[in-house]
N, C-alpha and C positions, 0 to 999 in steps of 0.2 A: 444804601446811596438816595441823596438827597435830592432834589430838584427846587430851588429858588426862584423857578420861572416860570410862567403858568403856561397851558400848552400854546397860548397865542401870541402874537409877537413878534418881536424880529425873528423868531426861526418857523414862521408861518410860512415861510417862503418854500421849507424842506416836504417831502413827501411823508406819505407815515412809516414808510421802509425805511428811507433814510433817519429821519429821527429816533425809526426803533436801533440801527445800525450802533450812530453815534453812542446811545446811551447804553446799550450793548456794552461798549466798548469798557466803559468807565465800570461796570455792572462785574465786569470780569474782575475789577482789583474789591468793589464793595462787597459783593458776594463771595468773594475769595475762592474762585471757578475759573482756572485758567481758560478754561474750557469753553465759557461762555467767545472766548476771539472767533472760533471759528462760524459763526454766528454774526457775527459784526463784522469783520474785513476779509478782503477776497484773498482767497490762494498764496498772490503777485502780491501783498500789501507792502508798501514801500514804508517803514518807522525811520524819520530822517529827525535827529542823527542819529543812529544805532544806539544801544550801549555799547561798553565794552565790553567783547567776547559775545555779543547777539548774534543768533543767526537769520538770515531770510523771513519772509510770510511771521505767520503767525505761529509756528511751532519754534520760530525762535526768539519769540516775548513770552511766550510759556512760561522756560526756565526762570526769566528775569523778574515776570509775577511772582512767582513762586519762591525767590530769593527774598522780595521788597516783604513778602506776605509773612515770609520768617521773620523780619527785620522788626515788622510791623503788626504783629496778627492783630490789633484791633484796628487798623487799617479802615479809614470811611471816606466818601469822598462825598464831597457837592458838586452838584454845577451850578455854579452864580446865574452865568451867562450861554445862551446857545444862540447864535446869528447865523442864517444861513441862507442862500439861495442856489438859485440852479446846480445845482451837487457839490457846490461848495459851503462849508462849516468852519464857524470859529468857535471856540468853549473858552470860557473862563471857569474854574472848578480851585475847589479848595480840597487837597490830601490834610484829613489830622491821623495823628496816631502816636502811641508810644515805642519809644527808640528801646524796645528788647531784642533785637538780637540786632549780630554785626552785620556793618551797612555801610560800604567804601572802605571797607577795612578797621572801622571804630566797631571796639566793642561799646556792648550796650551799656546804655544810661540811664534806661527808667523814665529819662525826658520826653514831656508829651513836644510833638512835633505840631507846624502850621507849613506847610507848602502850597504854597501859590504856582497853578501851571495853566497854561497856553499854548491852546495846539490846536491849527488849523487841519484840516481836515478835505479830501477831494475824493467824490462818491463815485461807485459806477455801479450800475444795476441793485440799487438801493443796498448797495452795502463800500465799505468804505476801502479805498485803492494807494491811499497815502495819508500819513501823518508827518504833519510839520510841528515839534513839540518844544517849549520850552520850561522850565522845570526851576525854581527856584532853591537849587543848591547848596547856595552858599547860606541861605537863610537856614536852613536846617544844620549846617555843619555848623551856624553860630548857636542855632538851641541847642545843639548836643553839647555844647562848649566842647569845640573840635576846631574854630574858627575865631580869632586870629591861632595860628600854631600856638602852643605851649614854647617859651625860650627855649628849652631844652632841645623841641624838635625843631624850632628854626636853626638853631649852631651847628645842627649836624645836618644841615643841608648846605651847609657853608664850605 
C-alpha cells in the first residue's frame, strides 16, 4: 500500500488509533490479508452498501476480499487523500491490478485496471464502525472490455 499524503495535513484531526484503523482497512487488500479487518473495524461494522451476498461485519467482508484478490492477484492500493476530524474520515484511493480471475461474472482478460475509490467512515473507540463507499465499477468494466456490452449481449436482453 502506498500513501501519497503526508502524516500531517487534513488527517491531522484524527487520533493515531483512528488513522491506524483506516490505513489497516486498506492494508487488508494491499497486503492480501483479510484478517487485518479484525484490527480495523468494529465487530458490528456496517459496510454500506454491502456487495451482493455479503454478510455482516468483518466476517462478511473477508470472503469478498479473498474473491477480489483472486480476480486481481497483483492488487495494490494507493491512498491519495485522508481527511478527518472528530471520528469522521473521508478517503480517496486508487486500486490497481490485473484482471486475472473472474470478477462480476467476467472471465479474466489479463488487462490492467485502475479503480477509483471514495469512502467515508465513522469511527468508534479507534476503530471503524460504519463505511459508505463508492467505487468506479463502470470504469473497471470499460477497462476490461465488458462495457458497453457487446451487440450480441445487448440483443440477448431484448
